[in-house]
matplotlib code that plots the C-alpha trace (Angstrom):
import matplotlib.pyplot as plt

x = [-0.5, 1.2, 4.3, 3.7, 6.1, 8.7, 7.4, 3.7, 1.2, -1.0, -3.4, -1.3, -2.2, -1.3, 2.4, 3.9, 5.1, 8.8, 9.7, 11.6, 13.4, 16.7, 19.4, 20.5, 23.5, 24.2, 26.2, 23.4, 20.5, 20.1, 20.3, 18.1, 15.5, 15.3, 15.9, 13.6, 10.6, 8.3, 7.6, 10.0, 9.2, 12.5, 12.7, 15.2, 16.2, 19.1, 20.0, 19.6, 16.2, 13.3, 10.5, 12.4, 12.4, 8.7, 7.9, 10.4, 8.0, 5.4, 7.9, 8.9, 5.2, 4.7, 7.7, 6.0, 2.5, 3.5, 6.1, 6.1, 4.4, 6.7, 10.4, 10.9, 14.4, 15.9, 18.7, 20.7, 21.0, 24.1, 26.1, 24.6, 24.2, 24.2, 20.8, 18.9, 20.5, 19.5, 15.9, 15.9, 15.2, 15.2, 13.8, 13.6, 11.9, 11.0, 9.4, 9.5, 7.5, 9.2, 7.5, 9.1, 12.1, 10.4, 9.2, 5.5, 4.8, 6.4, 5.6, 7.5, 7.4, 6.3, 2.9, 0.6, 0.9, -2.6, -1.2, 1.7, -0.6, -3.1, -0.4, 1.1, -2.3, -2.7, 0.6, 0.0, -3.3, -2.8, -3.7, -1.3, 1.4, 4.2, 3.9, 7.0, 8.0, 8.9, 11.5, 10.9, 8.9, 5.5, 4.1]
y = [32.2, 33.7, 32.7, 31.5, 33.3, 31.1, 30.0, 30.2, 27.7, 28.5, 30.2, 33.3, 34.2, 30.7, 30.5, 26.9, 25.5, 25.0, 21.3, 19.9, 17.1, 16.2, 13.6, 12.0, 9.7, 7.3, 10.0, 12.6, 10.1, 10.8, 14.5, 14.9, 12.2, 11.0, 14.5, 16.2, 18.3, 17.4, 14.0, 12.7, 10.3, 8.5, 6.9, 4.1, 3.7, 2.7, 4.0, 0.6, 0.0, 0.2, 0.3, 3.1, 5.1, 4.5, 5.8, 8.8, 11.2, 10.5, 11.1, 14.4, 15.4, 14.5, 16.7, 19.6, 18.8, 18.5, 21.3, 22.6, 19.6, 16.7, 16.6, 14.2, 12.5, 10.1, 7.7, 5.8, 2.3, 1.5, 4.5, 4.2, 0.6, 1.0, 2.7, 0.3, -2.6, -1.2, -0.8, -4.4, -3.2, -6.2, -4.8, -1.4, 0.9, 1.1, 4.3, 4.7, 7.5, 8.8, 10.7, 11.8, 9.8, 6.6, 4.5, 5.2, 3.4, 1.6, 1.0, -1.7, -1.6, 0.7, 2.1, 4.8, 8.3, 7.9, 5.1, 7.3, 10.3, 8.2, 6.7, 10.2, 11.7, 9.1, 9.9, 13.6, 13.2, 14.9, 11.8, 9.5, 7.9, 5.6, 2.2, 0.6, -2.5, -5.2, -7.8, -9.9, -13.2, -12.9, -15.7]
z = [-37.9, -34.9, -32.9, -29.4, -27.0, -25.2, -21.8, -22.8, -24.0, -27.1, -24.5, -24.3, -20.7, -19.2, -18.5, -18.7, -15.4, -15.0, -15.1, -12.1, -13.9, -12.3, -13.1, -9.8, -9.0, -6.3, -4.4, -4.6, -3.9, -0.1, -0.5, -3.6, -2.9, 0.7, 2.3, -0.2, 1.5, -1.5, -2.8, -5.5, -8.4, -9.5, -12.9, -12.9, -16.4, -18.9, -22.3, -24.0, -22.5, -25.1, -22.5, -20.7, -23.9, -24.2, -20.6, -20.8, -22.5, -19.8, -17.1, -18.7, -18.9, -15.2, -14.3, -16.1, -15.0, -11.2, -11.1, -7.6, -6.1, -7.1, -7.9, -10.9, -10.9, -13.4, -12.4, -15.0, -13.5, -15.6, -14.2, -10.8, -9.7, -5.8, -5.4, -7.6, -5.8, -2.5, -3.5, -5.0, -8.6, -10.9, -14.0, -15.7, -16.1, -12.4, -11.1, -7.3, -5.5, -2.3, 0.4, 3.6, 2.7, 2.4, -0.6, -1.0, -4.1, -7.1, -10.7, -12.7, -16.5, -19.1, -18.2, -19.5, -18.1, -16.4, -14.1, -13.1, -12.4, -10.5, -8.1, -7.7, -6.8, -4.2, -2.6, -2.7, -0.8, 2.6, 4.7, 2.8, 4.9, 3.4, 4.6, 6.1, 4.1, 6.4, 5.5, 8.5, 8.1, 9.8, 11.8]

ax = plt.figure().add_subplot(projection="3d")
ax.plot(x, y, z, "-o")
ax.set_aspect("equal")
plt.show()
């Protein structure tokens, strides 16, 4: 048995990616998320939320797996109520993927990592453009 060096996987030549997991507040949301040059996955959660705790390890894995391609942010909805209200978040966990400062996709509820990855891959596709959500009634 040998010890694996810090920063390396068990395959000794393959360094682990540095996770880009950040905690964001209402005050930092515009700068950290909306003005980001890379897509951002925001996990809206609360400490008391059981399903949030279930999805948290998947969010952390995505932060490692997509380091350099996606910024992964967590927002505590109890400490930061303004942003969740602005985005109409009614239940948690809610994961929103932002690209070019706009909401690109949304996942509500605890879901497997595969669903998060699938939605991220679609958003990361070069030809993807966020759709503008209209609040107007269509005739």
